[in-house]
N, C-alpha and C positions, 0 to 999 in steps of 0.2 A: 504493500500500500504506500510505503514511503516513496517508492519510485514514481508512482502515479502523481503524487503531490509534487514531487520535485520536477517532474516533466512539465506540469502545469506552471509552476513558478518560473521555470526557465523561459517561458514565453514573454516574461516581463523583466526579469533580472537574472544575472548570473550569480550563483552562490559558490562561496569557497567552502572548504571542509568545516571550518569553525562555525559558519552560519548554518550549514546542514545539521551539524551536531546540536546546535542551539535549538533548532526546531524539533529535532528528535527528543531532546531532553524534556520537552513540554508534555510528552505523552498525550498527544492530541486525538488519537484514533479511538473510535468507539463503535462497536457493532451494536446495531439496534434491530429489533425484530418488527416484522410487519404488524401494523396496528398500534405501535408505540406512539403515545402522544408526547412530543418533545416540549410543547408549550401549550398551556391551557389559556383560554380567554379569561381575563381578570388576573392573571399571574404576571409578576415582574420577572425579568430574566436579564442576565448579563452575557448570555451565550450566543455566539455566532456559529454558523454551520457551513461546512464545505462538503459536498456530496462526492465521495470517492467511488461509491458503488451503491446503486439502488435508486429509490424515488421517494421524495417527501413532498407534501403538499401543504398549502395554506388554505384554510377555509374558515368562514364565519358561520355562526348559527343565527339565522334570522327567521323569526316566527316559527321556530322549531325545525327549520329546514337548513341543511348544509348548503352553503354557497362557496364553491371552490373558486379561488382567484388565481392560483399559481401552482405549477409543478416544478420541482427542482430535481434534476437528474445528474448523472456523472459530470463532474467539472463545473457544477453550478455552486455559487456562494450565496448565502442568505444571512443577512443581519436583520433580525426582527426589529420593527419600529420601536418596541419597548426598550430595547438596548440603548437606542439613541436618545429617546425622549424621557426615559426613566419614569414611564407611566405604565400602568397595567396594560397587558396586551388586549387588543380588541378581537383577536382571532386565535385560532388553534393552528399548530403545526404538528403533523403526524406522518408516520411512515406508511407509504402505500405498499412497499416491498421490504423484505429484509434488506438492510442497508449497512454500509460502513461509512461513517461520517467523521470528519475532523471537527472537533469542538474547541473553540477558543473563547476568551473573554477579554474585556477591555484592559484589565490589569496585565494579562499575558502579552497582549498586543503592544501596550505602552512600553513594557520592559524590553521586548524584542526590538521595537522601533528605536528606543533610545540607544541600545547597544549596536544596532545595525540599521542605519538610516535608509538603506536601500529598500528595506521592507516597507517603510512608510511611502516611498515612491511607488512601489509595486501596488500597495493598497489603494493609493490615490488613482493610479491608472486603472485598476480593476473597478473601482467605484465609478469612475467616469464612463467606462465601457458599459457597466451594468445600468447606469442611469440612462444612457442613450438607448440601450436595448429595451428597457422598460417603457420609455417614451414611444418608441416605434411600435412596440406591441400594444400599448394602450390606444394609440391613434388608430392602428389597424382594427382593433376590436370595436372601437366606437364608430368607425366609418364603414363597417362591413355588415352584410346580412349574415344570419346563421349559416347559410350554405357557404358563403365566402369564408367565414371563420373556420368551418370544417375543412374546406379545401386547403386553406392556409396551413392548418394543423397537419394535414396529410403531407403537404409539401415540406414544411419546416421541422415538424416533430413527429414523424410517422411512428416512432417507437412507442409513443404514448397510447396509440390505438390498441396495442397488444398488452401494455403494462398496467393500464388504469381501468378500473371497473366503469362500465358504461354510465352509471348514474353520476359518477364523479366527472367523467368526461363531458357529459351533457351539461352539468352545472357550470363547468369551466367555460363552455361555449355559450352559456347564458340561455339554455333551452331545457325543456323537460326530457327525460329519457325516451318517452314515446315519440317526441318530435325528432329526436336523434335517429330513432329507428326508421321513421318515415323518410327522413332526409337521406339516410343511407340507401334505403330501397329505391327512392327516386333517382339518386345518382347511379345506382346499379342499372336501373332501367334505361337511363340515357346512354350508358356504355353499350348496352345490348343491341 
């Protein structure tokens, strides 16, 4: 798992042996089983996550119904809003699959950043990249029909179709599971 993390980091900065050992000394890796809730709504947390293997999701419970807003899979980083704003979380984070995640907190990050300034540069670059990606995804969601959202998902994240239960996928697309079934059938008929 260390190699996966270091390969990802190498896209942003080059690490020397001392820096690699500093990261390994933090004992960041945690296996989590499918169904594990990493963060509950109403809970405060200082933990940020990086998915090495598996899938986690963010969802709200509104009027007793789960509303999925995001999926994070391999090489995705997630810092819950409650970490930044020091307020209770408004959403849940749970594991869709058995996963291996890297878990860090602000204290760890501050310590590493003070010892090795290039990590702060890497974190800033990653944050900028994630912000742009989220804006593009948000704009695409707001300006497209459910059918276009599904087609975009097939194009950009086809793995989710097999990895995520249909009701969570439908919620993510902003539709009911029955609507997703009809949409799939309609698209299948168009191809035939």
